[in-house]
C-alpha positions in Angstrom: -53.1 65.8 -12.1 -54.3 63.3 -9.3 -56.9 61.7 -11.7 -54.0 60.4 -14.3 -52.9 57.6 -11.8 -56.4 56.5 -10.9 -57.0 56.0 -14.7 -54.4 54.0 -15.5 -54.7 51.7 -12.2 -58.0 51.0 -13.6 -57.4 50.2 -17.2 -54.7 47.9 -15.7 -57.8 46.4 -13.7 -60.0 45.8 -16.4 -56.9 44.1 -18.2 -56.9 41.8 -15.6 -53.1 41.5 -14.7 -51.2 44.8 -14.9 -48.3 45.0 -17.5 -49.6 41.8 -19.1 -52.0 42.6 -21.7 -49.2 42.5 -24.4 -47.8 39.2 -23.2 -51.2 37.5 -23.4 -52.1 38.7 -27.0 -49.1 37.5 -28.3 -49.7 33.9 -26.6 -53.2 34.1 -27.6 -51.8 35.0 -31.1 -49.0 32.3 -31.1 -51.4 29.5 -29.9 -53.6 30.2 -33.0 -50.6 30.5 -35.2 -49.6 26.9 -34.1 -52.7 25.2 -34.2 -53.2 26.5 -38.1 -50.0 25.0 -38.5 -50.8 21.6 -36.7 -54.3 21.0 -38.4 -52.1 21.8 -41.7 -49.4 19.3 -41.0 -52.4 16.9 -40.1 -53.6 17.3 -43.5 -50.9 17.1 -45.4 -49.8 14.1 -43.9 -52.9 12.6 -43.8 -53.2 13.3 -47.5 -49.7 11.9 -48.2 -50.3 8.9 -46.5 -53.7 8.2 -48.8 -51.9 9.0 -51.8 -49.0 6.7 -51.4 -51.1 3.9 -49.9 -52.8 3.8 -53.3 -49.8 4.5 -55.5 -48.1 2.1 -57.8 -45.1 1.6 -59.4 -43.4 1.4 -63.0 -43.6 -2.3 -62.8 -47.4 -2.4 -62.1 -47.8 -0.1 -65.5 -48.6 -2.1 -68.4 -50.3 1.0 -70.8 -47.8 2.1 -73.7 -48.7 5.3 -73.1 -48.0 5.3 -69.4 -44.5 3.2 -69.9 -43.4 5.9 -72.6 -44.2 8.7 -69.9 -42.4 7.0 -67.3 -39.0 6.5 -69.8 -39.2 9.8 -71.1 -40.6 12.2 -68.2 -40.7 10.5 -64.9 -37.7 8.5 -64.8 -35.2 10.9 -67.4 -32.3 11.8 -65.3 -30.2 13.6 -68.1 -29.1 16.6 -67.0 -29.4 19.6 -69.1 -27.0 22.5 -69.0 -29.5 24.8 -68.5 -31.1 23.5 -65.2 -28.2 25.5 -63.1 -28.6 28.6 -64.6 -32.9 28.2 -64.1 -32.2 27.1 -60.6 -29.9 29.8 -60.0 -32.2 32.9 -61.2 -35.5 31.4 -59.5 -34.1 31.7 -56.2 -33.9 35.3 -56.6 -37.6 35.8 -57.3 -40.3 36.1 -54.7 -42.1 33.3 -56.0 -39.4 30.3 -56.2 -40.7 28.7 -53.9 -44.1 27.8 -55.7 -41.9 25.4 -58.0 -39.2 23.3 -56.8 -36.3 22.5 -59.2 -37.5 19.1 -59.2 -41.2 19.4 -60.5 -39.1 22.4 -62.9 -37.6 19.6 -64.5 -40.5 17.5 -64.8 -42.0 20.2 -66.5 -39.2 20.6 -68.9 -39.0 17.1 -69.1 -43.2 16.9 -70.0 -42.6 19.7 -72.7 -39.8 18.2 -74.5 -41.8 15.1 -74.7 -45.0 16.1 -75.7 -43.6 19.1 -78.1 -47.0 21.5 -77.8 -47.4 24.0 -80.0 -49.1 26.6 -77.5 -49.1 27.2 -73.7 -50.7 28.8 -71.4 -49.5 29.4 -68.1 -51.0 31.8 -65.7 -48.4 34.8 -64.8 -45.3 36.8 -66.0 -43.1 34.8 -68.6 -40.1 34.9 -66.5 -41.8 33.1 -63.5 -40.3 29.5 -63.0 -43.1 27.5 -64.5 -42.9 29.5 -67.7 -39.1 29.3 -67.5 -38.7 25.6 -67.6 -41.3 24.9 -70.1 -40.1 27.5 -72.5 -36.5 26.3 -71.9 -37.5 22.8 -73.7 -38.2 25.0 -76.9 -37.9 28.7 -76.8 -40.0 29.0 -80.1 -43.3 27.6 -78.3 -45.8 30.3 -78.1 -47.2 31.0 -74.7 -50.1 32.7 -73.3 -49.7 34.3 -70.3 -53.6 34.2 -68.8 -55.6 31.2 -68.5 -59.4 31.6 -70.3 -61.9 33.4 -69.0 -65.4 32.6 -68.6 -66.3 34.0 -71.6 -63.4 31.9 -73.9 -61.9 28.9 -74.3 -58.8 28.3 -76.2 -59.2 28.4 -79.5 -57.0 26.2 -81.5 -56.5 24.6 -84.9 -57.0 20.6 -85.0 -53.3 20.1 -85.4 -52.1 22.2 -82.0 -51.5 20.6 -79.2 -51.7 22.5 -75.8 -50.2 22.4 -72.5 -51.5 24.1 -70.0 -50.7 24.5 -66.2 -52.8 25.5 -63.5 -51.9 26.3 -59.9 -54.6 25.4 -57.6 -53.2 27.5 -54.7 -54.4 30.1 -56.8 -58.0 31.3 -56.2 -59.1 31.9 -60.0 -57.3 28.2 -60.6 -60.0 26.1 -59.8 -63.2 27.5 -62.2 -60.4 28.3 -64.8 -59.6 23.9 -64.7 -63.5 23.4 -65.3 -64.2 25.5 -68.0 -61.1 24.1 -69.5 -62.7 20.6 -69.2 -66.3 21.8 -70.2 -65.1 22.7 -73.6 -61.3 21.2 -74.0 -59.5 21.4 -77.3 -58.7 18.3 -78.9 -55.5 17.5 -77.7 -54.8 18.9 -74.5 -52.7 18.5 -71.6 -53.4 20.0 -68.3 -50.6 20.3 -65.4 -52.0 20.7 -62.1 -50.0 22.3 -59.6 -50.5 21.9 -55.9 -53.5 19.2 -56.4 -52.9 18.1 -52.8 -52.5 21.5 -51.2 -55.4 21.9 -48.9 -59.0 20.6 -49.2 -60.2 22.7 -51.7 -57.7 22.0 -54.0 -57.8 18.5 -53.7 -61.9 18.5 -54.0 -60.9 20.4 -57.4 -58.6 17.7 -58.2 -61.3 14.7 -57.4 -63.9 16.9 -59.7 -61.7 16.9 -62.5 -60.8 13.2 -62.6 -64.7 12.4 -63.0 -64.8 14.9 -66.1 -65.7 13.0 -69.0 -63.1 14.9 -71.4 -60.4 12.7 -68.9 -58.8 10.1 -71.1 -55.7 9.4 -68.8 -54.5 11.4 -65.2 -51.5 11.1 -63.7 -50.9 12.1 -59.9 -47.3 12.5 -58.4 -48.9 14.1 -55.1 -46.7 17.1 -56.0 -48.7 17.8 -59.3 -51.2 16.0 -61.2 -51.6 15.5 -65.4 -54.8 15.2 -67.2 -54.7 14.1 -70.3 -57.4 14.8 -73.3 -56.8 13.1 -76.5 -58.7 11.3 -78.8 -58.5 7.2 -79.1 -56.9 7.0 -75.6 -58.4 5.9 -72.4 -56.6 4.9 -69.3 -57.2 4.4 -65.6 -56.4 7.2 -63.1 -52.6 6.0 -61.5 -50.8 7.6 -58.9 -47.2 6.9 -59.0 -44.6 6.3 -57.3 -40.6 5.5 -57.1 -40.3 2.1 -56.9 -37.7 2.8 -54.4 -40.4 3.8 -52.2 -42.6 0.5 -52.6 -39.7 -2.0 -53.2 -41.9 -4.9 -52.5 -43.6 -3.8 -55.6 -41.8 -5.8 -58.3 -44.5 -6.6 -60.9 -44.3 -10.2 -59.5 -47.7 -10.2 -58.5 
């Protein structure tokens, strides 16, 4: 019985300071977590700054395709009655944070503008991405998986594809590469989280270099890749004119 206190004392001395083991471990964990968060914020601010300085406003755009996109999608401020219900429903879902209302409404307007005949969205058909896209036209056929290594989207010549890929998913990068290696004739790919982390940004940059991509638009929170015959546009990073008020198209 007398050996128990001695054993306890030895354990405490081996730990360094009696009674402080858990506190030190907690501080080490907190320090590690803060370091990761600091690195994340540093990366975000660096990526955001690089994107901002390279971005143009609508006054710098003269391409008919991009002008149409800006007017029908990017700057469309019309409020549709279904937005409130979509926003309320998605706040109850676990993955609601994966898509902001702003980006969801942009996807809705993009679907209205493109009028795709086939949607590819990974995940449940009631997730925020699918819900916003189908709200534009519930008759559109949707596939809830991305193409695998053994398959590419099989489409008819008249079909128009809209594919949404979230680069925060580990399988999204290879799927994006497969699609661009054998893209259908008329395809638009929305890339979510294209600046979310260094791996995602590298994947996004590789996609921009693909010979299949005829036009690309970078909105920072998401990017858009366009595959279309007869279209050849330069890459554009687009920011609202109020964030660069000195760029009014005079220079």
